[in-house]
N, C-alpha and C positions, 0 to 999 in steps of 0.2 A: 503494498499499500504505502502512495505517495504521501508523508507525513505531512510536507507543508499543505499539499490538496484538501489534505482531512482536518485540518486545524478549525479546530472549535472556539466561536466568539463569546466571549464571557462578558456580562452586565453587572458591574459590581456597586454596590450601593452599603449604606451604614446609617446606623442611628443610634446615638446616644444620649441620654436624659437623666438628671440626677434625680429625677422622680421629688418625693416629698422630702427628702435628705438636703441638709446644708450641702452636702460635698458629695461629688463623683467619684466612687471608688473602682467605676468600669475602665477600662483603655481595650483599644481595637486596634488592626492595622494591615494591611497586605503590603506583599512585595509579589512583584512579576519579572520573570524573568523571560528567554526567548521560546522558551517552552513550560512552562511551569508558572501557577499561581500560588502562593503561601498565603493564608490570613489566617491569625491570629485573634483570642477574644481572652480577656480574665477581665476575672473579677476579686479586686484586693481586699482585703482585711487586715488588722491588726494595733488598731487605735488610733487613736486621734491624729492622723495626715500619714498613717504608714500603708492604709488600704492602699490609697491611688498612689504612692510611689511604687508597692511591689507590684501593683498592676503594669505600670507604666515599664519595671525594670522587665517582667515576665515578656510583656511585647516586644521589647526592643531585643533583647536575650535571645529571644528563638527565632525573627526574621532573621537578626544578623549571622547566627548561627546558621540557617539553612542556607542564606545566601552565599555563605563560605562554604558550605557542605551540603548542597541538596540531597534531599533524601529521594529512596526511589520504594519505600515500603514502612508501614504501620512498625514494624520494628526498628528501623532506622529514626523515626521520627519519635518512637515512644525513648529511644536512648536520648534523643538532644533535647526532648523534654526532661528530663532526668536530669543533664546537664545544665539544663537552666536551672533547675531546681537549687544546684549547686552554688551558681551564680548567685542566685536571690540569699541564699543563707549566706554567702560570704559579703554581701554586699549590707547585712545590720551593724547597726552600731548601737552600744548599750547607750542607755539611759537619751535618746533621741527617739524620736516617731518610727525610726526603722527596726528598731531592736526588737519589734515580735511580729513581722512580715508575713504574711501567707496570700494566696492567691489559688484562685482558681487558675485554669487553661485548657482551651480547646482549638486544636490548632487543624484545619486542612491542609491537603495539597491537590491542587486539581492540576494532571499532565494533561495539555490540552491539542498537544500533540498525536497520543499514544491512546487519547482518552481514558484516563485513569485518573482513581480518586485514591489517596490514604489519608487515615487520621490518625490525632490520640488527642488523649483528656487526659487530666486529672480534677477531681470535684465535680461540682453538678451544674457548671457551664454547658452547654448540648451543641450537639452537631444535628440537624436535620438534614433529607434527605429527601426528595419529592421526585415522583415522576408520574407524570400523567395525573398530575393535581393529589396525587394521595402520597402520605409518606413511606416509603420505600425504607429505610433506617433512620435509627435514630441511635443516639448514645444511651447508656445507662449512667444515673450519676452515682456517685461515689457517695453515698450517703444513709445516715442510721435510716431513713423512712424507705430507703430502696432494699435495702438490706429487710426491711421487713417484709417490703412484698417479695421478693424473691423469695425469703421462705413460707412464703403464703398465710402471713399473720395478719396481714390487712388488705385490703383491695387496692389495685393501681388508681382508683382516683383519689385516692388519699393523699397520694404525694404532693397536690396543691394544697390541701387544706391542714395536715396533720401538723401538730401544734410544735413536734421538733424537727419540722421538714428543714430545716435550715443546719441543721448539725450532721458537720463533713465527716466522712469514715477518710478521707485523705483530698489531699490539697498541696501543693508547693509551698514551701517552709516549713517541713518536717524532715525528720533523719531518713537520709537515703533509704535507709534498709527496712522502711515502714511504708515510703511513700508508696502508692498504690497507682499506677498508671495503665490505661487501657487504651488500646488501638484498634484498627481496620482497616481491610482493603476491601474497597469495596469488589463484590464479585462479579458485577457486569458492567460492560463500558458503561461510560459516561455519556449521553445521548443527549443531542438536542433538545431542548424542552424541559431537562431534568434543570432542577432549583436547588442550592444548598442553603441551609440556616443555620448561622453560629448565633448563638444567643444565652444570655445570663440568663438566671431564677427569677430577677426584675421582670421579665419579661412571659417567659412561659408559665408563672404561679398564675398569672391573668388569664391566658390564652391557651385553650386547650388544643389537641390534634384538630377536631373539624372545625373552630373556626380556624387556624395556620391554613388551612385547604379552602376553608371558603373565600376567604380574605384571597390568598393566593389566585383563586379562579377570577377574580373580578379586578386584577390590578394588571395594569397595562406593561409594567416593565419592574425591577427589582427594588427601584427609590418608590415608586407609587406604591409597592405591597409596605416596604418598612413603614410607610406614612399613614398607612391603615392601621397597622399593625400598632402604633404607637397610639396614636386614635382609640383604640380598644383599651390598650391599657391603661390609658387618661381615664376612661369610661369607667372600667373596671374597678379602681382604685379609688376614684370619687370620694368614698366616704374614711378612708387610708391615709391622711395626711402626712402620716411619716413612711408612705410606701419607699421600696426601695429604689436604687440606681436602676435602670434596665436599658442596654446597651446587644442590639444586633447589626450582624454584615450579613447580606445576603449576596447569591449570586447566582445569577440565572444563564442557563446556557443555551448559546443558539450555535447555530451552521454558518460560518464565514464562506463569504463568494471562494474558488478553485482560484490557486495565485494564478494570476496573469489572466484570470477571467473577466 
């Protein structure tokens, strides 16, 4: 196959809002080479001022490391995430907001020449992969409540409402021997029409999978979909003045014109 002639077009958009909080502790970014797109999203924590620093460090470190050594599968990307964890711990400073920094992380790599995707994450920031307007794949949170769902002790619908939904099993900033990182390699080739969403819990807590699909079907492009998601969070959280920051990064896949065509 002529890779250049089959190159996919990517429509990328992002939104980040501090919600009802004084500070936005989320961060996200993306970097593109001649053949791959690397997207990173992080949700920081760690006391006054520490969370926003932590999330920025995670995004910068992950993108920088990928730019120097691009990954080709989930195992390599998971190792990059572990190296990012070491870097985050190494930048702690006792007696400052940096002393107890933690952050979730989710990273997606799209090879738009070979039409492949791989990803890795730690914490409860999520990756969704949509095909034909439906959720095809979704990451599973490293959280106490997800563990209860996995064990069959509570229903999956309680992920958004359980009083301990914010308690994480794993996130960057903990000892590397305890850090849980999960990754995935796409079983299918990425196709024109596929859509990917990276988001923090401040978004998915208020929008279930059915509403994600409904709003995606009504959206003309990635930017308008994220605008609709932000509006939906605003409506759902209207009675909760201190609701969490929310951040999302969307990638909508299209077919590019053949090279020279």
